[in-house]
N, C-alpha and C positions, 0 to 999 in steps of 0.2 A: 429316402434313404440313399446313402452313398453307394457307389459301385466299385467293385474290384474286378479288374480285367487280368486274368491269368493267361499268359502268352507263351507258347512254346517257341524256341529259337528257330531261325531259318536253317535251311539245309547246310550241312557241314560235310566234309569228306568222310567223317566217321559214320555218317548216316548212309552214305553210298556204299562203303566197304563193310558196314556192320561191325565196326571195331569198337570195343569197349573203351570208353573214355571218361575218366573220372578226375584225374589230376595231372599225370605226366603226359598223357596224349591229349593235346589241346590245340587242334587247328581252328581256324576261323571259319567264315562262311565260304561256300562255293559261289561261283558267279550266279547260279540259280538262287542260292540263298540270299544274295544281295538283292536280286530282283524281287524275291518274296518280301524281304524286309522293306524295300521301297514301297511296294504296294500296301504293306501293313501300315507304314507310317502315314500314307495318304488317308487311310481309314480312320486314323486317330487325330488327324490334323485339326478337325473342327470340334474336338472334345476338350473339355476343361479338366486337365489332369494335374493333380497337385504334386505328384512325385512318381518317378519310374524307379523300380527296384530291379536288380538283376543278380543272377549268380555270377561267380568269378570266372567261369570258363569263357574262352574267347567267343564261341558261337553265340552265347547268351549276351555277353557284353556288346558285341557288334550289333546284334538285333535291337537291343535296348537303346543304343545310341540313335538309331534311326527314329525311334518313337520320341525320345527326348528332344531331338532337334526339331521334329515336326510340331511338337506341343509346347516347347519352351520350358518343360518341366525339368527340375533338377534330377540328376541320375545318381543312384546310390548302389554300390556293389555290396552284396550281402553273402557272407560265407554259408549261411544256412540254406541258401538256394542252390548249392552245388548239386550235381547229379548224384544218383545212388552210388554209395561207396561199394564198388564191386571187388575191392581188394586185389587179390592176385590174378583176377581175370583181366585186369587193366592191359590194354594193348592187344588182346586176343580177338580174333575174328572167326575162329573155327567153329564148326557145328558142335563139337564136344563142349566148348566153352558156353555156347548158347544153351545147350541142354542143361548145364548146371544152373545158369542164370534163370531159365524158365522154371526149373524145379523149385527154386527158392520162392519165386513169385507164386507158384501154385501152393506152396506150403503156407504162405501168408494168407492166400485166399481161403484155404481150408481151416484157418484159425490157429496157425502155429507161428506166433510172432517172434519166437526165439530162434527160428531158422535164420541163418546168417550166410552171406556170401563168404567164400574162403578168404580169411584175413580181412573181411569187410564188415559192414554193419548189418544188424538185424532190423526187424520191423519197428521194434520199440524205439530204436535210435532215429530212424527216418521220421517216424511219426512225431517224436519229441522236437526235432529241430524245425519241422515245418509248422506244427501247431504253435510252437514257441514264437516263431516269426509272425504268424497270423495274430497271436495275442498282442504282440508289440504294435501291429498296425491298428488293432482295435483301441489300444490305449493312446497311442501317439497321434493317430490320424482318424479319429472316429467319424468325421463328417465330410471327408474328402474322397474324391474319385482317384483311384490309384491303379497303376499298371505294374504287374509283377512278371518279369521274363525269366523263365526257367526251363525245366526239362520234363519230357514226357514221363520218365520213370518216377520222379518224386510226385508229380501231380496226379498221375493215374493210380499210384499206390495209396496216397494219403487222403485225397479229397473225398473219395466215397465213404470214408470213415468220419468225415467232418459234416457232410450234408448229403442229401439225396441228389443223385445225378440222373437226369432224364434220359435213361437208356432202357432197352428191353432187359427183362430179367435174365441173368446169367451171361450177358454179353461182357466181353473184355473191353475195358475202356481203352481208347486209342486217341492220339492227338497227332494231327498232321503238322508239318513244319509251318510255323507262324500262325497256327490255329489259335483262335481267341475263345476263351470261356469266360462268360460274364456271370458275376455273382452280386446279388443284392446284399448289402452289409447292414445288419441290424444287431440284435442281441446274439443272433447266430447268422451264419451264411446261408443264403438261399440261391441255388444255381438256376439261372434263367436260361442260359444257353451253353452248350458244350461243343467244342471242336468246330467253331464257326470259321470257315475258310472262304467266305463270300468275296473277300477282297482279292482273292487270287483268280477269280473267274473273269 
């Protein structure tokens, strides 16, 4: 079976300052982020990758370019891989903003998919765009190994609803910068490894 590698982008200034970044706030990688992406690319250099997909934000695109250059795979920017639409929280980094953000995520975990970020998206919308993209991969690239570079928010919110993630019961999913999660692609996805950061050691 083919493999799907889901990769979180390297460190960006918005990770350091904990600033919400969905569309207007869009810095690239920090120097540490570039070092992480370089190490990540080395880990993929000996893999046969048919295509690299990335979200449109600069931190994701820059990370994806390192992988594409190391593997020789074509790179495609996909709007569906944009980070969570947090609406009017964009640009904020204060604790009150994070409290609102975290309460929406808790609502989703409690089974309330209608809860939405202020002027942003609800869970139905996030789930639809990510699963729609995964359906496209299954149709257009059924037997090829692929890399998808995106964001912790979209991956951690949607993937547990798509397949079982090997974590302890009740744990919050997390992804480190440039963490790689490996999925076996068949009729359904099967998660073989989550949040692998061995390339950074």
